N, C-alpha and C positions, 0 to 999 in steps of 0.2 A: 296514153299520155295526152294531155290537152292543155290548151291555153286557158288562162283564168276565165271562168264564167261566173255568173251571179251566185251559183250555189257553192262556189269554191270555198268561201270562208266557213260555211257550215260544215263542209267536208273536213277542213282543217281543225275545226272545233271537235268534231267526232273523233278525230285521230288523236286528240290531246295536244296538238301543236299550239292551238290557241285556247286560252281559258275563257270562262264566262265573262270575266271583266274585259278581256280583249274584244270580245264580240260586242259587248255593250258600248264600248268606246267607238268602235267602227260604226255602229248604228247611230250613235250620237253625232258623229261627224257627218254621216249621210243626211241626217235630219237637218243639221245646220246648213248644209250646202243645198238642201232641197233637191238632191240628186243622188241616185243610187250607183254612181260611178264606182266600179270595182277597184279602180286604181287608187282612189281616195280611201275607200274602205279598207283595202289591203294595207295601204300605208299607215292608216290609223291603228289597225289591229296589230301590225308588226311593231309600231312605235310603242304601244302599250306593253307588248310582250318584252321588248328589249329593256324598257324602263323598269319593269318588274325584276329583271335580271341584273340591274345595277348600271345599265348604260344611261347616259345623259340624252342621247339622240339616236336616231336610226340612220345608219350610213347606207344609203340606197345602193351604193356600188357593191357592197358586200353581198346583197341579196338579188340584185337585178340579174335576170336571166338564169338564176340558179333553180335547181330542182329541189322539191320538198317531197320526200318519200313518206307515205302514210303508214300507219301501224296496222291497218286492216286491209283486207283484200277487196272490200266493196268499193273503195274510192281509188281511182288511179292517181299517179303522182301529179304534182302541180308544178308549173313553171312560173316563177315570178316575172313581172313585166320587164322588158328591156329598158335600160336606163333613160334613154332619150324620150321614149314614149311616156314613161312613168313621170318624169319631170314635167313634161308638157301638160299632162293631165292634171297633175297636182297644182301647178301654177295657174291653170285656168280656173281653178275653184276659188270662190271668194272666202273659203275657210282657211286657205293657205296663203301666207304672206311672205314677203322678203324681210331680211333683217332690218329692224327699225320700224316696221309696221306692226300694229297691234291687232293681230289676228290669232285665232286659236292655235294654229300650227304655223311654224316658221321653217322655210326651206332656204338654206344658205347657199353660197356660190360653190361650196365644196360638197354639194349633194347630201347634206346632213339635214334630216327632218327632226324638228324639235316640237315639244309642247312649248307654248309661248313662255310659261313661267320658268321652265328650265333654261330656255335661251336667254331670258332676262337675268336669271341668277348667274349664268356663266359670263354674260357680257359685263355685268356690274362687278363681278369678282375679278375678271381679267383687267378691266379698266382700273380698278382700285389698286391691284398689285403693281401694275406698270407705273401708275402715278406715284404710289408709295415708294417704289424702288428708286425713283429719281430724287426723292426727298433726302436731304442731309440734315443732320443735327448741327445747326450753325452756332449753338450756344455752348459747345464743348470747350472746356479749358484743357487744351492738349497737354500742357505741362502736368496738370493733375492726373489726367488719364494715363499718361506715360508712367508716372510714379506709381499709380495704383496697379497698373498691369504688372510692373516689375515686382511689386510687393506681393500681389495675390497669386502670381504665376512665377514663383522663384526658380523654376527649373533651369539648369544651365543649358546653354545652347548646344545642340547636337545636330547630327546629320539629318534627323527626322524633323519634320515640321510640327510645331506645337499648334494643332488646330484649335484646341480649347482657347488659347491665347488670341488667335485670330478671330474666333467667334465672338469673344468678349469685346474686342476692338470694333468689329463690325456692328455689334448690337448698339454700342454707344454712338458710333459715328453715323449710322444710317437710321432712317425712319422705319425700315423694315429689315428684319433679320430672321432667317430660317435656319435652325440648327437641327441637323439630322445625325443619326448614328445608332448603332445597335445597342443592346443592353450592356451595361458596364462600361460604356465609353465616356461617362461623366457628364451627360447632358444636363442633368439637374444640378450637379455640383457647379458646373460652369455658369448656370443661370444664377445661382446664389452669389457667385463672384460678380456677375454682371450687375446684379441689384446693388451690391456694395459700391461698384464703380459709379453707378448713377447717383447713389446717395452721397458720394464724396464730391460730386460736382457742385458748383455754385447753385444755391437754391435747392440742393438735394434734400434739405430738411422738410421741404414742403411738397415733395413729389407724391403724387397719387398713383400707387402701383397696384394693379389688379392681377391676381393669379387665378387661373381657371383651367379646367379639364373637362372632357365630355361627360364623365361619369362621377358620381359621388365618391366612389372608391378612389378614382384617379385624382380627384381634387384633394381628398384627405391625404393621400400619399404624397402629392406635390407639396402641400403645406407642411407636412411632417418633414419631408426631405430638406426643404429650404430652411426650416427651423433648426434641424439637427446639424446642417452644414455650417451654421453660424459659429459653432465651437471651434471649427477648424480654419476659420478665415483669419488672415493676418490683417485685421483692421480694428479700429477702436470699438469699444462697447457701444458708444453713441451711434455708430454706423450700424452695428448689429441690431440695435433697438429700433432702427428705422425700417428694418425688413418687415414686409407684410406678415401679419400673424394668422391669416386665414386665406384659404383658397375656395373658390366657388365652382359649381358646375356651370357650364356655359349658359344653360337655360336660366339658372338662378341669377347669374350675373346680368343677363339681358332682361330678366323679369317678364315672363310670358303673361299674356292676358288669359284669363280662365277660359278653357275650352276653345281657344283660337290659335291659329298658327302664327300669330304676330307677337311682337315684343314691345315693351315700353321704351326700351332703348333701341333706336333705329336711325334711319337716314336723317330724320328731322330732329330727333332728340338723342344726342350723342352721350356716350358713357362719360361719367366724371372721372377721367383718368389721363395721366401723362405717359404711363407705360402700361401696356397690356401684354401679359405673358400667357400663352395657351400651350398646355402640354398634351401629349398623345394626339397630335393633330391628324394622324393617319385614320383615326376613328371618326372624323368629322365629315359628313356628307356635303355635297355641293350646296344644297338649300341652306343649311345651317351656317356653313362657312360664308356664304354670300351675305346673309343677314348679320353675321358677326362683324365682318370687316366694315360694313356700312355704318355700324354703330360706333366704330373707333374714330375718335376725333382726328381731323387732318393733321394737327400738330403733334399728336401722340406718337410714341414709338410702339410698333407691334412686333412681338417676338413669338415665333411659332416653333414648337419643339416636337420632334417625332422621329419615327423610324420608317423610312420610305420603303423598306423591304417587308414590312408587316402587312397583314391583311388590310384590304381597303374597307371603307365604311360599309355597314350592312345596307344602308340606303344608297341611293343613286350617286355615282361619282367615284373618282379615285383622285381626289384633289391633291394630296401631297405628292403622289407619284407624277401627276401632270406638271406640278410646279417644279419638281426636282429633276428636270431633264438634264440639267448641268449642276454640278457642285464642285467646289474647290477649283473654280475657273474664274479668274478675275481680270478686269480691265487693267491696262497699264497704269492709269492714274490711281486706281485703288491699291494696286500693289505698292506704289510709292508711299501712299498714306499709311498702309499697314506697316511697312518697314519703319516709318518714322515713329509710329505709336508703340510698336511692340519689339522692334529690333529683329523681327523675323523676316528674313528675305524669302520672298515667294520664288519657288523654283520655276525654271522655264516651262516645265510641263504643266504648270498651274496658271500660266498666263495665256489668256485667250485673245487672239488677234481681232476678234469681233468686239470692238469697243462701243458699238451702238446700243447693245442691250445691257443695261446696268443691273438688270435683275440678277445676273450671275454674281455680282458683288455682294449680294444679300444671302447667298446660300452656302453654308459651311457644313461639311460632313466630317464628323469626328471619327477618325479611322482606328485609333488605338483602343483596344478593349482591355480594361484593367481587370475585369471579371473573368474573361475568357481569352487569355493570351494564346499565342501560337503554341500548339502542342496539347492544349486542353481539348478534351473530346467534344464537349458541347460547342466550343468555339469553332473547332475544325469542321464539325458537321454543318453548322449554320453557314460557314463560308462555302462549303461544297454545294449546299443547296442554292445559295445565291449565285454561284458560278454555273448553275445548271449542269452539275456534274454528279449524277447519281452513282456512277461507278466509283468516284472518289469517296462518296459518302459510305457506300457498302464496304470499301476497302478499310476505311478508318474504323468503322463499326467492328469489323472482323478482327482488326488489330487490337482494339481495346478489349474485346471479349476474351482474347487469349491471355491477357495480363491477369495475374493473380490479384484478387481483391478488387477487381474492376467493378465499379458500380454502374457500368453502362451495359446495356444488352439489347440486341435485336432479336425479338422473339418471333421466330418463323411461325407461319400459320399452321404448321403441322402440330403445334401444341394446342391443347384444348383451352378455349377461352375461359370456360368455367373454372378450370384449375388455376389458370393465370390470375383470374379475379380473386379466387379464394385465397391464394397465396399472398396477393397484394393487400387484400382487406385485413387478413389476420396479422400481417406483419406491420401494417402502416395505420389502419383505421382503428385499431383497438386502443391506441394511446390516448386519443382525444375523448374516449368514453370513460376513462378511469378517473380523471380529476373531479373533485367536487367543486373546485374553484372555476367559475366561468372563464376568467382571464386565461388560465392555464389551458383549459379545454380549447379555446379559440386559437391559442398559440400552437397547440399540437395539431389541430385540424389544418391549419394553413401551411403546414410543413410538406404536405403531400396532396397531390390531386391526380385523378384519372381524367384525361381529356379524350373527347370523341370528336370525330370530324362531322358527324351527322347528328341530327336530333331524333330521327325516326329510324325504324328498322332494327334488326337484331344486334347491330353494332352501334346503335345510336344511344343518345343520352337517356331517353325514357326507358328503354329496355335494360341498359346497364344499371341505372339507378334501382330499378326493381330487383335485378339480380343481386346487387350488393345488399339491399335491404333483407332479402331472403337469406343470404349467407349469414348476416348478423343475427337474424331471428333464429336460424337453425343452430347457431353456436351459442345461443343464449346471451348474446352481447347487448341486444336490445329486446324490449318486451312491449307487447301491445296489450292494452286493457280491453279485453273482449266484452266487458260489461257495458261499455259505452261506445257509441259510434263517433270516433274522432280520428283524424290523421296524425294527432300529436302523441309523441312518446319521447322519453328521455333519450337524448343523443341525436334526435332528428336535426340534420343540418339543412338550412334553407337559404335560398338566394332571392333577393328582392328583384322584381322584374320591371318596376317603374318607379320614377322619382316621386317621393311623397314629402312635401315640404312641411306638412303638419307634424309628422313624426321625426323628420330629419333623416329618414331612411331613403337610400337612393339605389337606382338600378345597378346591380352588381354587388351590393353589400351582402355579406354572408354572416349568418347567425347560427347559434347552437341552442337547442331546446334542453333546458335543465330546470330542476327545482331551484327556487330562490334560496340560497344559503342563509340569507338574513331573515327569512320568514319561517313561521312555525308550521305552516301547512305544507302539503306536498304539491300545491298548485304549480303548474309548469309556467315558466317564462322563456322567452327567446332572448338570448344575450348577443349583442353586437359590439364590435370594438368601439371604444369611445375615446374621448380626449384624455391625455395623460395616462394612457393604458388602463383606464377605469371603464369596464364594460357598461353598456347601457342595456337596460332590460325593458321588455315590452310584453304585454299580454298577447298571446297568439292571435286573438280576435282583433287587435289593433293594427296588425301588419297589412301593408298594401299587397298587391299581387305578388306571389312568390312561388318557388318550386323547391322540391327536395333536391339537394345538390351534393350527393356523394360523388357525382361526376358532372362535368359541364362541357359545353362545346368549346372548341378552340377560340371561336369568335368571342365568347363570353369571358375567356381567360385573358384577353388583351389588357395590358396594363398591370397584370398581376404577376407575382413571382412566387415560386415554391421551391423548397429544397429538392424535392424529388417529384418526378413526373412519369406517369405511364400513359403513353399515347396509344389509343386503339383505333386502327384503321379498318374500314369495311372490307368485305371479301370481293367486292366488285367496284368498278369505276363509277364515279359520280362527278358532275361538273364542279362541285365544291372542293374537290381534291386538287389543290394547286401548290405551286412552289411557295407562295406566300403563307398558305396554311401550314405546311410542314415547317417552314422557318419560324413562324410564330409559335408553334407548339414546342419546338426544340428549345427556343430561347426563353420559355417560361421556367425552365429548370435551372437551378443554381448549382446543384451538386451531382444529382444522378438522373439518368434518363433511360427509360425502357420503351421500345417501340414494338407494338404487336401489329404485324402486317406482312403481307407477301412482298417479295422483291418486285413483282410485276406492278403491284398497286403503288408502291413507293416510287418506282421508276417513272410511272405515268404521271404521278402527282408532281414530282420535282421537275419534270419536263414541260409542265403546263403552267404558263404564267397568266395571271389575271390581265385581261385586255378589255377595257371598258371604253366604248365609243364616246368621245366628247370632242369639243373644239377648243377646250381650255389650253391644252398644250400648244396647239397651233397659234392661238391668240397671244400667248405669253412669249413665245420664242420666235415669232415672225415667220413660221412655216406657211401660215395663211392668215389673213387678217379678217377679223370680225368687223362688219360694218357698223 
């Protein structure tokens, strides 16, 4: 065992601890500093490594003095520098600056090392949210608001708090409102009512309301949900007609410059909006979230919707989780205002005696699930996962399995995966191959999905997709034309991998390959869901990047819902197996759920929570201040 020497980073690269990108960044930092100091190079390489894994910054305290064991016997273990020495060496380099300085790397007072751009994203987002949380909507007609809330939320008073009603009042009264809750808690329906309340206010006829979501599929779903909710709202047709008719992806709303990470709407050029509503906010990473809020006008209302228990964004950050340190905790003044507007009396447990941080007045968690009430298997499992109680999860699974006609099953790994897949494919995937009508085929396909935790390996998406295709070929359910070299065949489902504004196809959109029923030839088209339930058709050659999608990762399934879900877990542990992944997978199912995986793997996953290093939580909640 030895202290870090100049060849240490190379040894860590050989062991697989550092990637080639990490090494390049360390060498880049050394060139900028004109110094091959190992403390700087180690900090830069580690920073690159943790950012690749989703962290915003490198917490030096986590690594200082710690041992790193190598995967081979040629290199001895490595000890990272002691904290004080490491900090002193970093701050002596002109590559590393303090918060507020414009240098490539930033080291804050809490021993967090940032890339400058990430520090700036975090700082601007934190400053915006704190400033926005202090903003109040001074133009509210409280009499009209009170009348609207009573009419749109007619439920009689009960012992339980109506959090939907409180969320609606908070959205209209505040400049910032964050509505969280699991599937089926009525987040989108509440937003439809909030839009009506805004439209009923003075000058509501002229409000510019923007709806948005991270993905094209999410945006379409949000727009459809708001539109369909209109029929159930107790308000005039004039108010319903004022609801926005379209939702956009965040990128489309902000209007990106071609091949650049910048948007036309930004700090200097604000969005033309009075109310901005963003759904599925858990999927939004730090960089995009920071750019988004900077484009929202200071006088506009920002409403964020999401499930803080879901998976964090694929890119760096866990923004919604950091923001929602507290929910359903309000200052005394806001409790009085809520009571006046809604007649809901906030219970003592929901009154926070820290009246200095008004961000808590902006965060409402919807607790009641209308889709998964107490006693429903999917609801009970999701609650057990969130409570970090795998034992409760196993107990409920076993109880439901004993019930006759139960649609829920925990498939132990003693069963053969090939047999499980064959049974699922022949019972579920044959239905979408039968219809000649593309609309019916799409409807059938979206009723069932196989979800994987991983992309690679024998239990990953790529392998399972190939396995399913081979099952369908062997059973004669799909056929390949051996006379031509093409990946296309009748029944091939595909998922779009990137947004394409020319075709109007977006990341996450799913289409089915079929002959065009309106054409005389057998030429294949790919059909995607369209407006008014009328599928849109495209030549396969026009499609942007795409994958075959008999199965998808849990990450890709975020924002989607299926009647039936089969979750396939690997036979060994992986860092991606977390509580959030299991929860997200479980809550994609509406009717039935089957889980293929060992007790050990499920237990490990449920016990592991995503922890991403950042300073956003500290900055928002006063645990530590960003300069």
